[in-house]
C-alpha positions as CSV (number, residue, x, y, z in Angstrom):
1,M,0.0,0.0,0.0
2,L,1.1,3.5,-0.6
3,S,1.0,4.3,3.1
4,H,4.5,2.8,3.5
5,V,6.1,5.1,1.0
6,P,8.8,7.0,2.8
7,G,8.0,10.6,2.6
8,P,6.0,12.5,-0.1
9,I,6.5,12.0,-3.8
10,D,9.3,14.1,-5.3
11,L,7.7,15.4,-8.4
12,A,11.1,16.1,-10.0
13,R,12.0,12.4,-9.7
14,L,8.6,11.3,-11.1
15,Q,9.2,13.8,-14.0
16,E,12.7,12.3,-14.6
17,V,11.3,8.9,-15.0
18,L,8.6,9.9,-17.5
19,D,10.9,12.3,-19.5
20,G,13.3,9.4,-20.1
21,P,16.6,9.6,-22.0
22,W,15.6,12.6,-24.2
23,A,14.8,14.8,-21.2
24,E,16.9,17.6,-22.7
25,V,14.7,17.7,-25.8
26,R,11.6,17.9,-23.7
27,D,13.0,20.7,-21.6
28,A,14.2,22.6,-24.7
29,H,10.6,22.6,-26.0
30,R,9.2,23.6,-22.6
31,D,11.6,26.6,-22.5
32,G,11.5,27.5,-26.2
33,L,7.8,27.2,-27.3
34,D,6.2,30.4,-26.0
35,A,2.6,31.7,-26.4
36,R,2.9,32.5,-30.1
37,F,2.9,28.8,-30.8
38,L,-0.3,28.1,-29.0
39,P,-3.6,27.5,-30.9
40,V,-5.9,30.3,-31.6
41,Y,-9.6,29.5,-30.9
42,G,-12.2,30.5,-33.4
43,E,-9.8,30.8,-36.5
44,T,-11.0,30.2,-39.9
45,G,-9.3,27.6,-42.0
46,D,-7.4,30.2,-44.0
47,Q,-6.3,32.0,-40.9
48,A,-5.1,28.8,-39.3
49,R,-3.2,27.7,-42.4
50,E,-1.4,31.1,-42.7
51,R,-0.5,31.0,-39.0
52,I,0.8,27.5,-39.0
53,S,2.8,28.0,-42.3
54,R,4.5,30.9,-40.7
55,L,5.2,29.2,-37.4
56,L,6.7,26.2,-39.1
57,T,9.7,28.3,-40.2
58,E,10.2,29.5,-36.6
59,L,10.4,26.2,-35.0
60,P,13.7,25.1,-33.4
61,V,15.5,22.8,-35.9
62,E,18.4,21.5,-33.9
63,M,16.2,20.0,-31.1
64,G,13.1,19.6,-33.2
65,I,11.6,17.1,-35.5
66,A,14.3,17.8,-38.0
67,S,17.0,16.5,-35.6
68,A,16.7,13.1,-37.2
69,F,18.6,14.2,-40.3
70,P,22.4,13.8,-40.5
71,T,24.4,16.6,-39.1
72,E,25.9,17.4,-42.5
73,Y,22.5,18.5,-43.6
74,G,21.5,20.5,-40.6
75,G,20.2,17.9,-38.2
76,R,21.7,16.0,-35.3
77,S,21.4,12.4,-36.4
78,D,19.0,11.9,-33.5
79,V,16.2,9.7,-34.5
80,G,14.8,9.2,-31.0
81,G,15.0,13.0,-30.2
82,S,13.0,13.7,-33.3
83,I,10.2,11.5,-32.1
84,V,10.2,13.1,-28.7
85,A,10.1,16.6,-30.3
86,C,7.0,15.5,-32.1
87,E,5.3,14.5,-28.8
88,M,6.2,17.8,-27.3
89,L,4.9,19.7,-30.3
90,A,1.6,17.8,-30.0
91,Q,1.1,19.3,-26.6
92,V,1.4,22.8,-28.0
93,D,-0.6,22.7,-31.3
94,L,-1.5,19.5,-33.2
95,S,-1.8,21.3,-36.5
96,L,1.7,22.6,-36.2
97,M,2.9,19.0,-35.1
98,V,1.3,17.5,-38.2
99,K,2.5,20.2,-40.6
100,A,6.1,19.8,-39.2
101,G,5.7,16.0,-39.3
102,V,4.7,16.1,-43.0
103,Q,7.6,18.3,-43.8
104,W,10.4,16.6,-41.9
105,G,9.0,13.3,-41.0
106,L,7.2,12.1,-44.2
107,F,8.5,14.3,-47.1
108,G,12.0,14.7,-45.9
109,G,12.2,11.3,-44.2
110,A,11.2,9.6,-47.5
111,V,14.0,11.5,-49.4
112,L,16.5,10.5,-46.7
113,A,15.4,6.8,-46.5
114,L,14.6,6.1,-50.1
115,G,16.9,8.4,-51.9
116,T,20.7,8.2,-52.3
117,R,23.6,10.6,-51.9
118,R,22.8,12.7,-54.9
119,H,19.3,13.3,-53.7
120,H,20.5,14.1,-50.2
121,D,23.1,16.6,-51.4
122,A,20.7,18.3,-53.8
123,H,17.6,18.6,-51.5
124,L,18.1,17.8,-47.7
125,R,19.6,21.1,-46.6
126,D,16.7,23.1,-48.1
127,I,14.2,20.5,-46.7
128,V,15.7,20.8,-43.2
129,S,15.7,24.5,-43.3
130,A,12.1,24.6,-44.7
131,K,13.2,26.5,-47.8
132,T,11.7,23.6,-49.8
133,L,8.3,22.7,-48.5
134,G,7.0,19.2,-49.7
135,C,4.4,16.6,-49.6
136,F,4.2,12.8,-49.2
137,A,1.9,11.7,-51.9
138,M,1.1,8.0,-51.3
139,T,-2.7,7.7,-50.5
140,E,-5.1,7.6,-53.4
141,T,-8.8,8.2,-53.4
142,G,-9.4,4.5,-54.2
143,H,-6.4,3.1,-52.4
144,G,-5.3,4.0,-48.9
145,S,-4.3,1.1,-46.8
146,D,-3.7,-1.2,-49.8
147,V,-0.6,0.7,-50.9
148,Q,0.7,-2.2,-53.2
149,Q,-2.4,-1.7,-55.4
150,L,-1.8,2.1,-56.1
151,R,-3.1,3.0,-59.5
152,T,-0.8,6.0,-60.3
153,T,1.8,4.8,-63.0
154,C,5.3,6.0,-63.8
155,T,6.6,4.5,-67.0
156,Y,10.2,5.0,-68.2
157,D,10.9,6.1,-71.7
158,P,14.6,5.5,-72.8
159,Q,14.3,7.8,-75.8
160,T,13.9,10.9,-73.5
161,Q,15.3,9.3,-70.3
162,T,12.4,10.5,-68.4
163,F,9.4,8.9,-66.6
164,D,5.9,9.5,-67.7
165,L,3.9,10.1,-64.4
166,H,0.2,9.7,-65.0
167,T,-3.1,9.5,-63.1
168,P,-5.2,7.1,-65.2
169,H,-8.6,7.8,-63.6
170,E,-10.2,9.7,-60.7
171,A,-9.8,6.9,-58.2
172,A,-6.0,7.1,-58.7
173,R,-5.9,10.8,-57.7
174,K,-3.6,11.4,-54.6
175,D,-5.8,12.5,-51.9
176,Y,-5.7,13.9,-48.3
177,I,-2.1,15.1,-49.0
178,G,-0.7,17.3,-46.3
179,N,1.1,20.5,-47.6
180,A,-0.4,20.0,-51.0
181,A,-3.3,22.5,-51.1
182,R,-1.2,25.6,-50.3
183,D,2.4,25.3,-49.5
184,G,4.1,22.3,-51.1
185,R,6.6,22.9,-53.9
186,M,7.8,19.2,-54.3
187,A,6.2,15.9,-53.5
188,V,7.4,12.4,-53.0
189,V,5.0,10.6,-55.3
190,F,4.4,6.8,-55.0
191,A,3.4,5.0,-58.2
192,Q,3.7,1.8,-60.1
193,L,7.1,1.6,-61.9
194,N,7.0,0.3,-65.5
195,T,10.0,-0.1,-67.7
196,Q,10.7,-2.3,-70.7
197,G,7.2,-3.6,-70.8
198,R,7.1,-4.9,-67.2
199,G,6.0,-3.6,-63.8
200,Y,8.2,-3.6,-60.8
201,G,5.9,-2.5,-58.1
202,V,5.5,0.7,-56.1
203,H,8.4,3.1,-56.1
204,A,8.8,6.8,-55.1
205,W,9.9,9.8,-57.2
206,L,10.7,13.4,-56.2
207,V,8.4,15.6,-58.3
208,P,8.1,19.4,-58.5
209,I,4.4,20.3,-58.3
210,R,4.7,24.2,-58.1
211,D,7.0,26.7,-59.7
212,A,8.7,29.5,-57.8
213,Q,5.6,31.7,-57.9
214,G,3.4,29.0,-56.5
215,N,1.6,28.0,-59.7
216,P,1.1,24.4,-60.5
217,M,3.6,22.8,-62.8
218,P,2.6,21.8,-66.3
219,G,0.5,18.6,-66.2
220,V,-0.1,18.9,-62.4
221,T,-3.6,19.5,-61.1
222,I,-3.8,20.7,-57.5
223,G,-7.0,20.9,-55.4
224,D,-8.1,21.4,-51.9
225,A,-9.4,18.5,-49.9
226,G,-11.9,20.8,-48.3
227,P,-13.1,21.6,-44.7
228,K,-12.1,19.0,-42.1
229,A,-13.3,18.2,-38.6
230,G,-9.9,19.3,-37.2
231,L,-6.3,20.1,-37.9
232,L,-7.4,23.3,-39.6
233,G,-3.9,24.6,-40.0
234,V,-2.9,21.7,-42.2
235,D,-3.5,22.3,-45.9
236,N,-4.6,18.8,-47.0
237,G,-5.0,18.8,-50.8
238,R,-5.4,16.5,-53.9
239,L,-2.9,15.9,-56.7
240,S,-3.4,14.6,-60.2
241,F,-0.7,14.0,-63.0
242,D,-1.4,14.3,-66.7
243,H,1.6,12.6,-68.3
244,V,4.1,14.6,-66.3
245,R,7.7,14.2,-67.4
246,V,10.0,13.3,-64.5
247,P,13.8,13.1,-65.0
248,R,15.3,9.6,-64.5
249,D,17.5,10.8,-61.6
250,M,14.4,12.0,-59.6
251,L,13.5,8.3,-59.0
252,L,14.4,7.7,-55.3
253,D,16.4,4.7,-56.1
254,R,18.0,3.3,-53.0
255,Y,16.1,0.0,-53.4
256,G,15.5,0.0,-57.3
257,Q,17.5,1.6,-60.1
258,V,16.6,2.1,-63.7
259,A,19.5,2.4,-66.2
260,Q,19.6,4.8,-69.1
261,D,18.3,2.0,-71.4
262,G,15.5,1.1,-69.1
263,T,17.1,-1.9,-67.4
264,Y,15.7,-2.4,-63.9
265,S,18.0,-3.6,-61.1
266,S,17.5,-3.9,-57.3
267,P,19.5,-5.3,-54.3
268,I,16.2,-7.0,-53.4
269,E,14.9,-9.3,-56.1
270,N,11.4,-10.2,-54.7
271,D,9.0,-7.4,-55.5
272,S,6.9,-7.9,-52.3
273,R,9.9,-8.1,-50.0
274,R,11.4,-4.9,-51.7
275,F,8.1,-3.1,-51.2
276,F,7.9,-4.0,-47.5
277,T,11.6,-3.0,-47.0
278,M,10.9,0.4,-48.6
279,L,7.8,1.0,-46.4
280,G,9.7,-0.3,-43.3
281,T,12.2,2.6,-43.6
282,L,9.2,5.0,-43.1
283,V,8.1,3.5,-39.8
284,R,9.1,6.7,-38.0
285,G,5.9,8.5,-39.0
286,R,3.8,5.8,-37.3
287,V,5.8,6.0,-34.1
288,S,5.4,9.7,-34.1
289,V,1.7,9.6,-34.6
290,G,1.3,7.1,-31.6
291,G,3.4,9.3,-29.4
292,A,1.6,12.5,-30.4
293,A,-1.8,10.9,-29.6
294,S,-0.5,9.9,-26.1
295,A,0.9,13.5,-25.6
296,A,-2.6,14.9,-26.5
297,T,-4.1,12.4,-24.1
298,K,-1.9,13.7,-21.3
299,S,-3.0,17.2,-22.0
300,A,-6.7,16.3,-21.8
301,L,-6.2,14.3,-18.6
302,T,-4.3,17.0,-16.9
303,I,-7.2,19.4,-17.7
304,A,-9.8,17.0,-16.4
305,V,-7.9,16.2,-13.3
306,R,-7.1,19.6,-12.4
307,Y,-10.7,20.8,-13.0
308,G,-11.9,17.9,-10.9
309,D,-9.7,19.0,-8.0
310,V,-11.4,22.5,-7.8
311,R,-14.9,22.0,-9.2
312,R,-17.5,21.1,-6.6
313,Q,-20.9,19.5,-7.1
314,F,-23.7,18.6,-4.4
315,D,-23.4,18.7,-0.7
316,R,-22.3,15.9,1.6
317,P,-25.0,15.0,4.2
318,D,-22.4,15.6,7.0
319,S,-20.9,18.7,5.7
320,E,-22.0,22.1,4.2
321,R,-19.1,21.9,1.7
322,E,-19.9,20.6,-1.7
323,V,-18.0,17.6,-2.9
324,L,-15.0,17.8,-5.2
325,L,-15.7,16.0,-8.5
326,N,-12.5,13.9,-8.0
327,D,-13.8,12.6,-4.7
328,Y,-16.7,10.7,-6.4
329,L,-16.0,7.0,-7.2
330,A,-17.7,7.4,-10.5
331,H,-15.4,10.2,-11.5
332,Q,-12.3,8.2,-10.2
333,R,-13.6,5.2,-12.3
334,K,-13.4,7.5,-15.4
335,L,-10.1,9.3,-14.8
336,L,-7.8,6.9,-13.0
337,P,-7.9,3.8,-15.2
338,A,-7.4,6.1,-18.2
339,L,-4.5,7.7,-16.5
340,A,-3.0,4.3,-15.6
341,T,-3.3,3.2,-19.2
342,T,-1.6,6.5,-20.3
343,Y,1.3,5.7,-18.0
344,A,1.5,2.2,-19.3
345,L,1.6,3.4,-22.9
346,T,4.1,6.1,-22.0
347,F,6.6,3.3,-21.0
348,A,5.8,1.3,-24.1
349,Q,6.3,4.3,-26.3
350,A,9.7,5.0,-24.5
351,E,10.8,1.5,-25.1
352,L,9.7,1.7,-28.8
353,V,11.5,5.0,-29.4
354,A,14.7,3.5,-27.9
355,A,14.4,0.5,-30.2
356,L,13.8,2.7,-33.3
357,N,16.8,4.8,-32.4
358,E,18.9,1.7,-32.1
359,V,17.6,0.0,-35.3
360,Q,17.6,3.1,-37.5
361,G,20.1,5.4,-35.9
362,G,23.2,3.6,-37.2
363,D,25.1,4.1,-40.3
364,G,24.7,0.6,-41.8
365,P,21.5,-1.1,-43.0
366,P,19.2,-2.3,-40.1
367,D,19.0,-5.9,-39.1
368,E,16.0,-7.3,-41.0
369,H,14.4,-9.2,-38.3
370,R,14.7,-6.3,-35.8
371,Q,13.3,-4.0,-38.4
372,R,10.3,-6.2,-38.9
373,E,9.8,-6.6,-35.2
374,L,10.0,-2.8,-35.0
375,E,7.3,-2.3,-37.6
376,S,5.0,-4.8,-35.9
377,R,5.5,-3.1,-32.5
378,A,5.0,0.3,-34.0
379,A,1.8,-0.7,-35.7
380,G,0.2,-2.2,-32.7
381,L,1.1,0.6,-30.3
382,K,0.0,3.2,-32.8
383,A,-3.5,1.6,-32.8
384,A,-3.5,1.2,-29.1
385,Q,-2.4,4.8,-28.4
386,T,-4.7,6.5,-30.9
387,W,-7.8,4.5,-30.0
388,H,-7.0,5.3,-26.3
389,A,-6.7,9.0,-27.2
390,T,-10.1,9.0,-28.9
391,R,-11.8,7.4,-25.9
392,T,-10.0,9.3,-23.2
393,I,-10.3,12.8,-24.7
394,Q,-14.0,12.2,-25.1
395,M,-14.2,11.1,-21.5
396,C,-12.3,14.1,-20.3
397,R,-14.7,16.3,-22.2
398,E,-17.6,14.7,-20.4
399,A,-15.8,14.9,-17.1
400,C,-15.6,18.7,-17.4
401,G,-19.3,18.9,-18.2
402,G,-20.6,21.7,-20.4
403,A,-17.3,23.6,-19.9
404,G,-15.6,20.9,-21.7
405,Y,-17.6,21.7,-24.8
406,L,-16.3,25.2,-25.0
407,A,-13.4,25.9,-27.5
408,E,-11.6,28.1,-24.9
409,N,-11.1,25.0,-22.7
410,R,-9.0,23.2,-25.4
411,L,-10.8,19.7,-25.1
412,P,-12.8,20.2,-28.3
413,S,-9.8,20.9,-30.5
414,L,-7.9,18.1,-28.8
415,K,-10.8,15.8,-29.7
416,A,-11.2,17.1,-33.3
417,D,-7.5,17.1,-34.1
418,T,-6.7,13.6,-32.9
419,D,-9.7,12.0,-34.4
420,V,-8.1,11.3,-37.7
421,F,-5.1,9.7,-35.9
422,T,-7.0,6.4,-35.8
423,T,-7.0,6.1,-39.7
424,F,-3.9,8.0,-40.9
425,E,-0.3,6.6,-40.9
426,G,-2.2,3.3,-41.2
427,D,-5.8,2.4,-40.5
428,N,-5.8,0.9,-37.0
429,T,-7.8,-2.2,-38.0
430,V,-5.3,-2.9,-40.8
431,L,-2.4,-2.3,-38.5
432,L,-3.7,-4.9,-36.0
433,Q,-3.8,-7.4,-38.9
434,L,-0.3,-6.5,-39.6
435,V,0.6,-7.3,-36.0
436,A,-1.3,-10.6,-36.2
437,K,0.4,-11.6,-39.5
438,G,3.7,-11.3,-37.7
439,L,2.6,-13.4,-34.8
440,L,1.1,-16.1,-37.1
441,T,3.7,-16.3,-39.8
442,G,7.0,-15.0,-38.5
443,Y,6.9,-12.1,-41.0
444,R,6.6,-14.1,-44.2
445,D,6.6,-12.0,-47.3
446,E,4.2,-14.2,-49.3
447,F,1.2,-12.5,-47.7
448,G,1.3,-9.6,-50.1
449,S,-0.2,-6.3,-49.2
450,L,-0.6,-5.0,-45.6
451,D,-4.1,-6.2,-45.1
452,G,-3.0,-9.4,-46.9
453,W,-5.7,-11.7,-45.9
454,G,-7.6,-11.5,-49.2
455,R,-4.7,-12.4,-51.5
456,A,-2.7,-14.7,-49.3
457,S,-1.1,-17.7,-50.9
458,F,-1.7,-19.7,-47.8
459,V,-0.2,-23.0,-46.8
460,A,-1.5,-24.5,-43.5
461,E,1.9,-25.7,-42.6
462,Q,3.4,-22.2,-42.8
463,V,1.1,-21.0,-39.9
464,R,3.1,-21.6,-36.8
465,E,3.2,-20.3,-33.2
466,M,5.9,-17.7,-32.9
467,V,8.2,-17.5,-29.9
468,L,6.9,-14.6,-27.9
469,E,8.9,-11.5,-28.5
470,R,9.9,-10.1,-25.1
471,T,10.3,-6.5,-24.1
472,A,13.5,-5.1,-22.5
473,A,12.9,-6.7,-19.2
474,R,12.6,-10.3,-20.6
475,S,14.5,-11.9,-17.8
476,L,12.7,-10.1,-15.0
477,I,9.3,-10.9,-16.7
478,Q,10.1,-14.6,-16.8
479,R,11.4,-14.6,-13.2
480,L,8.2,-13.0,-12.0
481,I,5.9,-15.5,-14.0
482,S,8.0,-18.4,-12.9
483,A,7.5,-17.5,-9.2
484,V,3.7,-17.7,-9.4
485,P,2.3,-20.5,-7.2
486,G,0.3,-23.2,-9.0
487,R,-3.0,-22.6,-7.1
488,D,-4.9,-19.4,-8.0
489,E,-6.5,-19.1,-4.6
490,E,-3.0,-18.7,-3.2
491,I,-2.2,-15.7,-5.2
492,A,-3.2,-12.1,-4.6
493,V,-4.5,-10.3,-7.8
494,T,-1.9,-7.6,-7.1
495,D,0.9,-10.2,-7.6
496,R,2.8,-8.9,-10.6
497,G,3.8,-12.4,-11.7
498,W,0.0,-13.5,-11.8
499,Q,-0.9,-10.4,-13.6
500,L,1.8,-11.0,-16.3
501,K,0.8,-14.6,-16.5
502,V,-2.8,-13.8,-17.2
503,F,-1.8,-11.5,-20.0
504,E,0.6,-14.0,-21.5
505,D,-1.9,-16.9,-21.2
506,R,-4.6,-14.9,-22.9
507,E,-2.4,-14.1,-25.8
508,D,-1.2,-17.7,-26.1
509,H,-4.6,-19.1,-26.0
510,L,-6.0,-16.7,-28.6
511,L,-3.1,-17.2,-30.9
512,E,-3.3,-21.0,-30.7
513,G,-7.1,-20.7,-31.4
514,A,-6.5,-18.6,-34.4
515,I,-3.9,-21.0,-35.7
516,R,-6.3,-23.9,-35.3
517,R,-9.1,-22.2,-37.1
518,L,-6.9,-21.1,-39.9
519,R,-5.6,-24.7,-40.4
520,N,-9.2,-26.0,-40.3
521,G,-10.2,-23.3,-42.8
522,A,-7.3,-24.1,-45.0
523,A,-8.2,-27.8,-45.1
524,A,-11.9,-27.1,-45.9
525,K,-11.6,-24.1,-48.2
526,K,-8.1,-24.3,-49.7
527,D,-9.4,-22.9,-53.0
528,H,-11.0,-19.9,-51.3
529,P,-8.1,-18.0,-49.5
530,F,-10.2,-14.8,-48.9
531,D,-12.8,-16.9,-46.9
532,I,-10.2,-18.6,-45.0
533,F,-9.0,-15.4,-43.3
534,N,-12.2,-13.5,-43.4
535,D,-13.9,-16.2,-41.3
536,V,-11.4,-15.6,-38.5
537,Q,-10.8,-11.8,-38.9
538,D,-12.4,-11.0,-35.6
539,H,-10.4,-13.6,-33.9
540,V,-7.1,-12.4,-35.5
541,L,-7.7,-8.8,-34.4
542,T,-8.3,-9.9,-30.8
543,V,-5.0,-11.8,-31.0
544,A,-3.2,-8.6,-32.0
545,A,-4.9,-6.5,-29.2
546,A,-4.0,-9.1,-26.6
547,H,-0.4,-9.0,-27.9
548,I,-0.1,-5.2,-27.5
549,D,-1.7,-5.4,-24.0
550,R,1.0,-7.8,-22.9
551,V,3.8,-5.8,-24.6
552,T,2.5,-2.6,-22.8
553,L,2.3,-4.2,-19.4
554,E,5.9,-5.7,-19.8
555,A,7.2,-2.3,-20.7
556,F,5.5,-0.7,-17.6
557,V,7.1,-3.4,-15.4
558,A,10.5,-2.7,-17.0
559,G,10.1,1.0,-16.4
560,I,9.3,0.4,-12.7
561,E,12.3,-1.9,-12.4
562,N,14.5,0.9,-13.7
563,T,13.1,3.5,-11.2
564,T,15.5,4.2,-8.4
565,D,13.5,6.6,-6.2
566,P,11.5,4.4,-3.6
567,A,8.5,6.6,-3.3
568,V,8.1,7.0,-7.1
569,R,8.7,3.3,-7.6
570,A,6.0,2.5,-5.1
571,L,3.5,4.9,-6.7
572,L,4.2,3.5,-10.2
573,S,3.7,0.0,-8.9
574,R,0.2,0.8,-7.8
575,V,-0.6,2.6,-11.0
576,C,0.7,-0.5,-12.8
577,D,-1.7,-2.6,-10.6
578,L,-4.6,-0.5,-11.7
579,Y,-3.6,-0.7,-15.4
580,A,-3.3,-4.5,-15.2
581,L,-6.4,-5.1,-13.3
582,S,-8.5,-2.7,-15.4
583,V,-7.5,-4.7,-18.5
584,I,-8.3,-8.0,-16.8
585,E,-11.6,-6.5,-15.5
586,A,-12.5,-5.3,-19.1
587,N,-11.9,-8.8,-20.4
588,K,-13.7,-10.7,-17.5
589,G,-16.1,-12.4,-19.8
590,W,-13.4,-14.1,-21.9
591,L,-11.3,-14.9,-18.8
592,L,-14.4,-16.6,-17.1
593,E,-15.4,-18.4,-20.3
594,H,-12.0,-19.9,-20.6
595,G,-11.4,-20.8,-17.0
596,R,-8.7,-18.1,-16.4
597,L,-10.8,-16.6,-13.6
598,T,-13.2,-17.9,-11.0
599,P,-16.4,-16.0,-10.2
600,A,-15.0,-15.2,-6.8
601,R,-11.8,-14.0,-8.1
602,S,-13.6,-12.0,-10.8
603,K,-15.6,-10.2,-8.0
604,A,-12.5,-9.7,-5.9
605,I,-10.8,-7.9,-8.9
606,T,-13.6,-5.2,-9.0
607,A,-13.2,-4.7,-5.2
608,V,-9.5,-4.4,-5.5
609,V,-9.8,-1.9,-8.4
610,N,-12.1,0.2,-6.3
611,G,-9.6,0.1,-3.4
612,L,-6.9,1.2,-5.7
613,L,-8.9,4.2,-6.8
614,K,-9.3,5.3,-3.2
615,E,-5.6,4.7,-2.6
616,L,-4.5,6.6,-5.6
617,R,-7.0,9.5,-5.2
618,P,-4.7,11.7,-3.1
619,H,-2.0,11.3,-5.8
620,L,-4.3,12.2,-8.9
621,R,-2.8,15.7,-9.2
622,T,0.7,14.4,-8.7
623,L,0.3,11.8,-11.5
624,V,-0.7,14.5,-14.1
625,D,1.8,17.0,-12.8
626,G,4.4,14.3,-13.5
627,F,3.7,15.0,-17.2
628,A,5.3,18.4,-16.6
629,I,3.1,20.2,-19.2
630,P,3.6,23.9,-18.8
631,D,0.5,25.7,-17.6
632,S,0.5,28.0,-20.5
633,W,0.5,25.0,-22.9
634,L,-2.8,23.7,-21.5
635,H,-4.4,26.9,-22.8
636,C,-7.5,26.3,-20.8
637,A,-9.9,29.0,-19.4
638,I,-11.6,26.8,-16.8
639,L,-8.4,26.1,-15.0
640,R,-7.7,29.8,-14.6
641,E,-11.3,30.7,-13.8
642,E,-11.9,27.8,-11.3
643,S,-8.7,28.4,-9.4
644,G,-9.7,32.0,-8.9
645,R,-13.1,31.0,-7.7
646,Q,-11.7,28.5,-5.4
647,E,-9.4,31.1,-3.8
648,T,-12.4,33.5,-3.4
649,M,-14.6,30.8,-1.8
650,A,-11.7,29.8,0.6
651,A,-11.3,33.4,1.6
652,H,-15.0,33.7,2.1
653,D,-15.2,30.5,4.2
654,A,-12.2,31.6,6.3
655,A,-13.9,34.9,7.1
656,A,-17.1,33.2,8.0
657,D,-15.4,30.6,10.2
658,P,-11.7,31.4,11.3
659,Q,-11.3,27.8,12.5
660,A,-12.1,26.3,9.1
661,I,-9.4,24.5,7.2
662,P,-9.5,25.1,3.4
663,A,-10.0,22.0,1.3
């Protein structure tokens, strides 16, 4: 229990744990992003776009999102730092974060990852300095998640030594493209490469789309995607190409080259494997979106918790003082489990960023297995973080009542701006299928496109159980699980080993069940591969979700293990209990059906969760203050107003009763 914690929680020590190894990047943003970078409530779309475009050029480069670029081009060769910078920018203004992410993460990141030295020398310095603003033109009106089936073509002509870039029909139009409607001068365009009468799959070209005066280049049609629910400062647009001539050397040819005579060559012969290798290099955007979603969630929770600590509602029968919102169990049931999940995802994100920095931060090519594992982890966590953001920000809006609906209190814009996160940088449902494919097949390339299930060339024997990929604390996790007694009734539900074992057993059982159903389907419907996978799609998605739950819990446990301050460690341990038991409580039905819980233990878990809420209630404010979000960044009127009203009421009560103790 927290009562044994020696002394109060040192907020600086808690912040140190949450800030992690890139604390200097976080502090640089806290110190450097002043009021001019904050959102402006009530702007029109045009006003927002103008403001965000101007602010983009005023952002710090050295410690910002552009820090991932090599030092010779103006960056710091700091991949992890760039992700952390994205998280910090998300707490200031999500439009600015997305605009910067498009410029330096997607557009610049594609040139860096898919181009070669000549592309880097010619373009990266101007991209890093924002002299050249650009777009990432992958998604089409008719093809979003299924990138391998893009319809835009780029056909090489050896007579002119140029590519013919063409949009064959309306469904092949590049759509939802950030930076396209207003500011982009160049675009990395993804299209089907054709040469010498053969197609070689999706590749990328660096294509000018506007001239120096901002007019569309010949053959390029640019449109506006129109009003959106949020992210008003991002100029999403549409691009079409009418036989646009693209010089041969504008092919970003790190993974596929076309000679002057049209001969194609690649270090990766298999088209599908080459495609996934190319996309894998762009995983940083997915990691950034997940981290930004969690950062926005922290802002919403901080607003709701602080508001609940000053807002009163209804009298207590034994007191004339109205009750604080945060003292109600129903309110605690909303805020604390969401806060515990946010903490868990913070540790999972930190582990993912460290892995990304290690895999992609070196000079040589990344290890293929580790790269594929990174892609799977990034896909699953992005889905978990963005869905959690959507649910939690809405809950925080409701927790603030009608005040939460006012634009001046930030929550409406947080809700609107993060809503699209569940479907961009990968639709969450498709991403979970990507995770499941990794678990079921060990990352076999034969599955084709990212959703894969419809066109899989499936052989039942290829489906096998994969050895569980452990997080950083693999030896600790195994030790805790191994120490669990054999009889459930002998184990407290707060035993960490028991919690880990429940998560692992659930994933194992679901995975084995999916394998069994796939094998049975393959035997009965071998000529109908779509039906084989479609019949178990719900099961497969549940496998992936269970996998991410386990990965997240293990990352939380690893984070606690690395915490040296005893009081902070004890607090985090109880928050971890709440996270683990909340997930177990949410999955009671499955656990009861499959004999993982007895009815008595199921009831006990609810009682323990309620006990944890009471135990953690005094630390609610401490837990959100640990995020160290500057007060000005919250940009929330009710926090200023309610604090002022609270002080006035306290002064009034003290005058009426000098013996009264302010709440």
